[in-house]
N, C-alpha and C positions, 0 to 999 in steps of 0.2 A: 430545560434544566441544564445549566452549565456545570462544568467540572468544579468540584469543591475538594480542595486538597487540604486535609487536616493532618499535616505531617508531624507537627511538633508545636511546642509553645511558641509564643510570640518571637518573631525574628527569623525563624527558619523559613526560607523562601520569601521573607518579607522584604519590603522595599527600603526599610530603614537600615537594617543591619547587613544587607547583602546587595551587591550590585555587580553581578557577573557580566563580563563581556564574552559573548558567544559568537563565534564565526561559523557559519554553515556553508558548506560547499557541495554542489551537485550540478551535474548537467541536467537541465530540465527540457523534456522533449515535447510534451503534449499538455493541453489545458487541464485535463481531469484524470491523469494517470495516478497510479498508486503512490509513487514517490512525490508527485506534485501535491496531491491531496494531503499526504502525511506532513510535508514540510510547511504547508499553510497552517495547519492546526498546531504543529509543534512551535512554529515561530510565534503564533498568537499566544500560546500558553507561556512561553518563555518571557515574552514582554509583560504579560499580566502578572507574572511573579517576579518582576523587578529587574530582569536582565536587559542588557543592551544587545540587540541582535543585528548582525550584519550578514547578509546573504551574498556570496560571491558565486556567480554562475555564468556558464556558457549555455545558451538556450536555443531551442529550436522552434519556438512559436511565440508570437507577441501577445497572445491572449491568455497565457498562463496566469491564473489569479494572483500568485505571489508576486509576479512582475508587474502586473497591471494595477493591483490594488494594495500591494504590500505597504504603501505609505500610510494606509489607514490603520495599520496595527499599532504602532508604526515600526517598520524595520528599515534598516539602511541597505540599499541595493547597490552592489558592485557587479557590473556585467560587461560583456563585450557587445559591440554594435553589429555583430555579424550573426545572422540567424541560423543559417543552415550548417550547424556544427558537424553534421555527419558527411557533408559533401565537400570535397576539395574543389576549388582552392579556399573556400570560405573557412574550412576547419583550420587551415594553416594561419589565415588572417586572425581568426578568433584566438588561437593559441598565442600567436605573436603579440596581439593586443594585450592579452592578460599578463604576459611576462613583462611587458614594457610599462604598462599603465597601472596595473593593480598595485605594485609596490608604492606608487605615489599616493594611492587612495587608502591603502591599508596601513596606516601609521600607528594605530593603537596596538597595545600589547594585550592580546586576548587571553582570557582564562581557559577557554575551551575551544578547540576546533572539532566540529562534528562534520565528517565528510562522507558522502555517499559516492563521491568521485575518488576511487582508489587507484587512479593512475599516478604518474609522477607529480600531478598537481597537489596531491596531499603533502608531499615533501616540500614543494614550492611554498605552500601556504603555512607549513609548520614553522617557518622562520618568524611568523608574526605572533606566535604563541609565547607568552612570557615564561621565563624559567620557573619550573614547578607546575606549569599548566598541564592540561590533559588533551591528548589527541585521540579522538574516538572515531571509529569507522563503522560503517554499515554497508551492507550489500543486499539489494533486493533479489528475490528469486533464489535459485540454487547455484552453487559454484560450478563452473564449467571445467576449469583446470587451474593448476598452480599459477599460471601466468595471468589469471584474471585479476590478480592484485599485484601491483608493481613492487619490486623489491625495495625501492626507495620509500614507498608508502608503508610497506610492511614493517620496516625497521623503526618507523617513527611512532607506531601505535602504542597506546597505553591500555586500550580496551577495544572490544569489537562487539557490536550488537547485531544479532540475527532476529528474524521475525518469529522463530519458534525454536524449541529445544532440539527438534529434529534437524533443522537447518544449522543450528549451532554446532552440532556434532559433525555434520558434513563439512562445514567451513574449517573446523579444527583439523579434520583429516586431510582435506584437499590442500589447504593453504599451509598446513603445518604450523598453525599459530601457537605461540607460546605466551600470549597475553590473555588476561581474563576475558571470557566471552559470556555475555548475557543474552537472554532470549526475551525480547519485548516486541509484541505485534505493532504494526503501524497504526497510527491514529486514523479512525474512519469518520465518515459523515454521520455520526450517531451521538454527537455531544448533547443533543436534545433527546431525552428518553422517548422511545417510540410508544405509541398507545398500545394497550393490550390487544393482541390478536384475538378476534372473536370468531367462534365457529360459524361456518356458513355452508350452505348447500352449493354444490358446484354442478352446473349444467355444462356450458361451454368452458373447457379448461383453458385458463389463460397462462401461457408460458412466456417467460421474459428472459432475454439475454441482455446483460449489461456489461459493456466493456468495449475495448477497441475493436473496430472492424478490421479483422486480420485473419489470414488463413491459419496461422499458428494458434490463434485464440479459438479456432473452431467455428467461426461465424458462418463460413460457406458450407462447412460440413454439416452443420445443423439444418441448413436449408435442403441439402442433398438427401438427408435421411428422413426428412419430414413426410414425404409421401408413403414411407414404409411404416410409419408409426400408427399403431392401432389404438388411438386415443381420442378419436373424434366423438363429439364435436370439440374442436380445440382451435386456438389461435396463438400465433407466435408474434411477439413484439420485440424488436431489436433496438436497443438504445446504445449509442456509442459514436465516438468520433472516427473519422476515416473517410474512405471513398464511398459515400452513400449512393451516389449516382450509379456506380458500377454494381453495388449490391442490389439496388432497385431493378437494374437490368436482369440480374440473375433471378430475382423473384419472378419477373415477368416470363423469362425464358423457361423456368421450371413450372409455370402455370400456377403459381401460388398467390397471385393477386387476390386479395380478399381474405386469405388465410394468414399472411405474414405482412407485418408493417415495419418500415424502416423509419426511425424517428430522429436519428442524428445524436449529437453529443447532448449530455444532460449535466445539470449542476447538482450540487449537494442539496440545494433547496427543493429540487424537483423529486428527490429520492423518495420521500414519504408517499407522495401520490402514486409514483410508479409501483412501489412495493405493495401498497394497499390494494392496488388493482390486480396484482399478480397472485396466481395460485402456486406457481412453481418457477424457480430460477434454474436455468440450465447453463453450465459452463463446460463445454467440450474441448478444453484447451490441451495443447501439446506440451506446454511448459509453464510453470507457475512457481511462486514461492508460497505465500499464504495470502490468497487474494482478498482484498478489501471487500469486494462485492459479496463474497460468501459470508463474511462476518456481518456485513450490513443486512443481508437477507435474514440471517438468524436473529438479529436484533429486532427486526420487524415481524418475526414469527413466520417467515416464508420458507418452506423447505426447498432444498436444492438437490439436483443431480449433477455431479461433476466428475471429470476424469481423474484417475489416480496419478497425479503428477505433483512434483514438489512436495510440499507439506500438507496438501489438502486432506490426506487420509487422517491427519490428526484431528480434524474437525468432526470426524465421524466416530471418534472413540467415545463409547458410552452414550451415543446420540442416536436414538431410533428414528429421528425425524428428518434425517438427511441420508443421501446415498452417494457413495463414491464407487465408481466402476472402472474397469480397465479401459484402455483407450480404443479398443476395437469397436467398430461400428455396431456389430451385433450386440455386444455388451452394453453399449450406450442405449441402443433401442430398447433392449429388455429392461434396463434400469428406468428409463423414462416411462415405459408402460407399467412397470410395477409400482412406481411412485404415483402415477395417475390413478391406478386402481385404489391405492391406499388413501389418497386424498378424497376420492369420491365415496369411499367406504367410511370416512370419518376416523381413520386410524392415525392420522397425522395430527399432532397436538401443537398448535402454534404457540400457545402460552408456555408449554413445556420447553419448546425450542427457545423462546425468549429467556426463560429462566436459565437454561444451559448457557446462553450467551452472557447473561449478567454475571454468572458465577465465574466465568473464565476470561471474558473479553470485554467487560464493561468499559465504557469510555473513561470513567473516573479512575478505575484501577490501572488501566493502561497509561493514562496521562500521568498518574502519580509516579509510576516507575520511570517514565521518560524524564520527568522533572528531577527525580533523585539522581538518575544517571548523569545528567548534564549539569545540574546546579549544585549537587553535592557529591561530586565524583570522588573526593577523598574518602568519604564514608561508604558510598555505594560500591565502588570497585574493590575496596578492601575485602568485602564479603565474598568476592569471587576468586581471590588470590589462591585459596586452597585448591580449587579445581585445576589451576594451572600446574601445581605441583603434582597432582594426581595423574595428569595426562602427560607430564614431561617425560 
């Protein structure tokens, strides 16, 4: 079931009366990260609703779907030929290429610039926005400090989009933003409605970790606490891109062969099968914004245990089927054990969790808000102007 936007009578978002030119800018690092997943779905939606989309990016991996398959949407891609944007001297070549070549390629006057890159690049690309156009920014995760957004980018903005209301307030405080701020979650791999989660008896508890293999994401920490968990019989399956060879060595060194499996990166099309098999999703991260994987697990009726970082705690508000715990190992262990007992006792209701997700984060409602923000900015952002005066 694809998104169906019934926003207004004929013409609104229609291809006859509206032909917006949208420029999207972001550094893209990994094939299936949150930003990369969101921009794939956002570009697809914009094109389906009559927009001409150009993506300008410095990127860190050639297999990012938007770069590899974006022509199928279709979007126009402007990129640098230098991959390792984080590592000098390639980062300098990448930046130099963009400054010299992109002006020759970006000749159109765009109606909207949507940028997740809030470096000076936002100011650089703003010159290609027509007078009266809109420059809108987004930042994944939580703000680190005022210098996390370049002053030249900040002065150009007409609006800012955060993943949650909690993050919006933090961005306003840390960045001292005086532009309208909206809270819209990222688009997830749930455009096809998940089947109803059916009750089932659980013998061996199947835990799943989905995300980048990284110490800050808690991948290795989860393996380290595994022998201390009183939840057996149980199995842990890890899905995500990164150094799988090293993670497999850690599994062997900890004596967890047979209890923990490392499966590598996964795609959106594999998500239904992974979550259907899972009884519990665990995310012991040290830093997040509003993780897509947790919203996706709720969409499929799979409970989760996650650490209280970023805006994750907002997903547990009035939600008895998930658990958010402090970052300490003991708290994480108790949380996983408590949730394991609740699952085996039948106290977790997958269909109730799916209903919670539909009411707050359904793909259709989130997609509608993104379309309004980018394709009807004159109307959408006017409604947020009063909040600017309140916080000024």
